[in-house]
C-alpha positions in Angstrom: 20.1 14.9 16.7 19.1 17.7 14.3 16.1 20.0 14.7 14.3 18.3 11.8 14.3 14.8 13.4 13.5 16.3 16.7 10.4 18.0 15.1 9.4 14.7 13.6 9.7 13.1 17.1 7.5 15.9 18.5 4.9 15.1 15.8 5.0 11.4 16.8 4.4 12.3 20.4 1.5 14.6 19.4 -0.1 11.7 17.5 0.3 9.4 20.6 -1.2 12.1 22.8 -4.2 12.2 20.4 -4.7 8.4 20.8 -3.0 7.5 17.6 0.1 5.8 16.4 3.4 7.5 17.3 4.9 8.2 13.9 5.9 11.7 12.9 7.3 13.3 9.7 8.6 16.6 8.4 9.3 17.8 4.9 12.4 20.1 4.5 13.3 22.3 1.6 16.2 24.7 1.5 16.9 24.1 5.2 13.4 25.0 6.3 10.4 22.8 7.4 7.7 23.3 4.8 5.4 20.5 6.1 4.9 18.4 9.2 2.5 15.7 10.1 1.8 12.6 12.1 -0.1 9.4 11.7 -3.7 10.3 12.1 -5.3 7.0 11.0 -7.1 6.4 14.3 -8.0 10.1 14.9 -9.5 10.6 11.4 -10.8 7.0 10.9 -8.8 7.2 7.7 -6.6 4.2 6.7 -4.5 6.4 4.4 -3.6 9.1 7.0 -0.1 7.9 7.6 2.5 10.4 8.9 4.4 11.0 5.6 1.1 11.4 3.7 -0.2 13.9 6.3 3.1 15.8 6.2 3.1 16.0 2.3 -0.5 17.1 2.4 0.2 19.8 5.0 3.1 21.1 2.8 0.6 21.7 0.0 1.4 22.0 -3.6 5.0 23.1 -3.9 5.7 22.2 -7.5 8.9 20.1 -7.6 9.8 17.9 -4.7 13.2 16.7 -5.9 15.1 19.2 -3.7 13.2 18.2 -0.6 14.1 15.8 2.2 11.5 13.9 4.2 12.2 12.9 7.8 10.2 10.2 9.5 10.5 8.6 12.9 10.0 5.2 11.3 11.1 3.8 7.9 8.3 4.5 5.5 5.9 1.8 4.5 5.0 1.0 0.9 2.1 3.5 0.9 4.3 6.3 2.0 7.3 5.1 -0.1 5.0 5.2 -3.1 4.2 8.8 -2.5 7.9 9.6 -1.9 8.8 8.0 -5.3 5.7 9.5 -7.1 6.6 13.0 -6.1 10.4 12.6 -6.7 11.6 13.1 -3.1 15.2 11.9 -3.3 16.2 11.6 0.3 14.5 10.0 3.4 16.0 10.2 6.8 14.4 7.7 9.2 14.5 7.6 12.9 14.6 3.8 12.9 13.8 0.6 11.0 14.2 -2.0 13.7 10.6 -2.2 14.7 9.4 -2.0 11.1 11.7 -2.4 8.1 9.3 -0.6 5.8 9.9 -0.3 2.0 13.6 0.5 2.1 14.4 -1.8 -0.9 11.6 -0.3 -3.0 12.8 3.2 -2.4 16.4 2.3 -3.1 15.3 0.7 -6.4 13.9 4.1 -7.3 17.1 5.9 -6.4 15.9 7.4 -3.1 18.8 7.9 -0.7 18.0 6.4 2.7 19.6 7.3 6.0 18.6 5.3 9.1 19.6 7.1 12.3 18.7 4.1 14.5 17.4 6.4 17.3 16.7 4.7 20.6 13.9 7.1 21.4 12.1 6.3 18.2 12.5 2.5 18.7 11.4 2.7 22.3 8.3 4.7 21.4 7.2 2.2 18.7 8.0 -0.9 20.8 5.9 0.4 23.6 3.0 1.2 21.3 3.2 -2.1 19.5 3.2 -4.0 22.8 0.3 -2.0 24.2 -1.9 -1.8 21.1 -0.9 -4.5 18.7 -4.3 -4.6 17.0 -4.0 -1.0 15.9 -0.4 -1.4 14.8 -1.0 -4.5 12.7 -4.1 -2.9 11.1 -1.9 0.1 10.2 0.6 -2.1 8.4 -2.0 -4.3 6.8 -1.4 -7.5 8.8 
């Protein structure tokens, strides 16, 4: 596993330690991490504080995003996919999409390249969280 996905997993674990949902993300440009974040919806009492949104916000204004890659431990949802498409991020590397399929079709329709690494650690982390805190998880995905 590369350092970028490992960093996203570290962000997910940080979110879990804070009492939140274990999803992490990093934004990479020219082989360097320029932003990182994790789902902070619970911690900030903010329904929009998803991992990818937090990550992009932490990267700040960088001008063009078309030469960046976003890593996420979970396939991005429609909220995050919308931000990815809006800012022209052309590549998403997801840790997994088994526990949540996300908005993969939407991103593909907008010419975003998707790579699903199918990482057991990411799946196990989400499965455990969903089984222990289903109410928080289903609130996060709007169900």
